[in-house]
PAFI-861152 format. One record per residue: x, y, z of N, C-alpha, C in turn; residue in three letters. Coordinates in steps of 0.2 Angstrom, whole numbers, padded with zeros to 4 digits, always signed. Layout:
REM residues N
XYZXYZXYZALA/...
//
This chain:
REM residues 87
+0107+0809+0513+0106+0803+0512+0109+0801+0505MET/+0112+0796+0504+0115+0794+0497+0109+0790+0494ALA/+0110+0791+0487+0105+0788+0482+0106+0780+0482ALA/+0101+0777+0481+0101+0769+0481+0103+0767+0473ASN/+0110+0765+0472+0112+0764+0465+0113+0756+0465VAL/+0109+0753+0460+0110+0745+0458+0114+0745+0452GLU/+0117+0740+0450+0120+0739+0444+0120+0732+0442ILE/+0117+0729+0437+0118+0723+0434+0124+0722+0431TYR/+0128+0716+0432+0134+0716+0429+0135+0708+0427THR/+0140+0707+0423+0144+0701+0422+0151+0702+0425TRP/+0154+0698+0428+0160+0698+0431+0166+0700+0427SER/+0166+0698+0420+0172+0699+0416+0170+0704+0410THR/+0165+0708+0410+0163+0712+0406+0166+0719+0407CYS/+0171+0721+0402+0174+0727+0402+0169+0733+0403PRO/+0164+0733+0400+0160+0739+0400+0157+0740+0408PHE/+0155+0734+0412+0153+0734+0418+0159+0736+0423CYS/+0165+0733+0421+0170+0736+0425+0172+0744+0425ILE/+0170+0746+0419+0171+0753+0417+0166+0758+0421ARG/+0159+0755+0421+0154+0759+0425+0156+0758+0432ALA/+0158+0752+0435+0159+0752+0442+0164+0757+0443LYS/+0169+0757+0439+0175+0761+0441+0173+0768+0442ALA/+0168+0770+0438+0167+0777+0438+0163+0779+0445LEU/+0158+0774+0447+0155+0774+0453+0160+0774+0459LEU/+0165+0770+0458+0171+0769+0464+0174+0776+0464ASP/+0176+0779+0458+0179+0785+0458+0176+0791+0462ARG/+0169+0790+0462+0165+0796+0466+0163+0793+0473LYS/+0166+0788+0475+0165+0785+0481+0158+0783+0483GLY/+0154+0780+0478+0147+0778+0478+0146+0772+0480VAL/+0142+0770+0485+0141+0764+0486+0135+0761+0482GLU/+0136+0755+0480+0131+0752+0476+0129+0745+0477TYR/+0123+0742+0475+0122+0735+0475+0123+0732+0468THR/+0128+0727+0468+0129+0724+0462+0125+0717+0462GLU/+0123+0716+0456+0119+0710+0454+0124+0706+0449TYR/+0127+0702+0450+0131+0699+0445+0128+0693+0443CYS/+0126+0694+0436+0121+0689+0433+0126+0683+0429LEU/+0132+0682+0432+0135+0676+0429+0131+0670+0430ASP/+0128+0667+0424+0124+0660+0425+0118+0661+0429GLY/+0115+0667+0430+0110+0669+0434+0103+0671+0429ASP/+0100+0666+0426+0095+0667+0421+0089+0671+0425ASN/+0087+0669+0431+0082+0673+0434+0084+0680+0434ALA/+0090+0681+0438+0092+0688+0439+0092+0692+0432GLY/+0094+0688+0427+0094+0692+0420+0087+0694+0418ARG/+0083+0689+0418+0075+0690+0417+0072+0696+0421ALA/+0074+0697+0428+0072+0702+0432+0075+0709+0430LYS/+0081+0709+0427+0084+0715+0425+0081+0717+0418MET/+0080+0712+0414+0075+0714+0407+0069+0716+0409VAL/+0066+0714+0413+0059+0716+0415+0061+0724+0418GLU/+0064+0725+0423+0066+0732+0425+0068+0737+0419ARG/+0072+0735+0415+0074+0740+0410+0069+0741+0404THR/+0064+0736+0404+0059+0737+0398+0061+0734+0391GLY/+0067+0729+0392+0069+0727+0386+0077+0726+0385GLY/+0080+0731+0386+0088+0730+0385+0091+0724+0389PRO/+0095+0720+0386+0097+0714+0389+0105+0714+0389LYS/+0109+0719+0388+0116+0720+0388+0117+0722+0395SER/+0123+0721+0398+0126+0723+0403+0131+0729+0402VAL/+0133+0733+0407+0129+0733+0413+0121+0738+0412PRO/+0117+0737+0417+0112+0741+0417+0111+0744+0424GLN/+0110+0751+0424+0111+0755+0430+0104+0758+0432ILE/+0103+0758+0438+0097+0761+0441+0099+0766+0447PHE/+0097+0771+0447+0097+0776+0453+0091+0777+0457ILE/+0090+0776+0462+0084+0776+0466+0078+0774+0461ASP/+0079+0768+0459+0074+0765+0455+0072+0769+0448ASP/+0077+0774+0446+0076+0777+0439+0081+0773+0434LYS/+0079+0771+0429+0082+0768+0423+0088+0772+0421TYR/+0094+0771+0422+0099+0776+0420+0101+0773+0412ILE/+0102+0767+0412+0105+0763+0405+0111+0760+0407GLY/+0116+0760+0402+0122+0756+0402+0128+0761+0404GLY/+0133+0758+0402+0140+0761+0403+0140+0768+0400CYS/+0139+0767+0393+0139+0774+0389+0135+0779+0392ASP/+0129+0777+0394+0124+0782+0397+0126+0785+0403ASP/+0129+0781+0408+0130+0783+0414+0138+0788+0413ILE/+0141+0787+0408+0147+0791+0408+0144+0798+0404HIS/+0141+0797+0399+0137+0803+0396+0134+0808+0401ALA/+0129+0805+0406+0126+0809+0411+0132+0812+0415LEU/+0138+0809+0417+0142+0812+0420+0146+0818+0417ASP/+0147+0817+0410+0149+0823+0407+0145+0829+0406ARG/+0139+0827+0406+0134+0833+0406+0132+0836+0412GLN/+0136+0833+0418+0134+0837+0423+0127+0833+0428GLY/+0125+0828+0424+0119+0826+0427+0118+0820+0433GLY/+0125+0818+0433+0126+0811+0438+0126+0814+0445LEU/+0130+0818+0447+0131+0820+0453+0125+0822+0457ASP/+0121+0826+0454+0114+0827+0457+0110+0821+0459PRO/+0110+0817+0454+0106+0810+0455+0109+0806+0461LEU/+0115+0806+0461+0118+0802+0467+0119+0805+0474LEU/+0117+0812+0474+0116+0815+0480+0109+0816+0481GLN/+0104+0814+0478+0097+0815+0479+0094+0811+0484ALA/+0096+0804+0483+0094+0799+0488+0086+0801+0490GLY/
//
């Protein structure tokens, strides 16, 4: 069973595009919450992250991963694939 991956984004954010590209390359299905003009969605994201307001913000099985640099660092360290397969 695949992990539940959620990503909060803005449609034109280059870091969001880069994070989604990594997930796409890995063949991961994810739920995207595009926050363009969605203040309520942004408030929910900030509540879930515990403070960070920048995008993207990524969660895997409700575990807070962080942003674009965080998911790429996790991948380089070999920690992303096990999380994606955990489900």
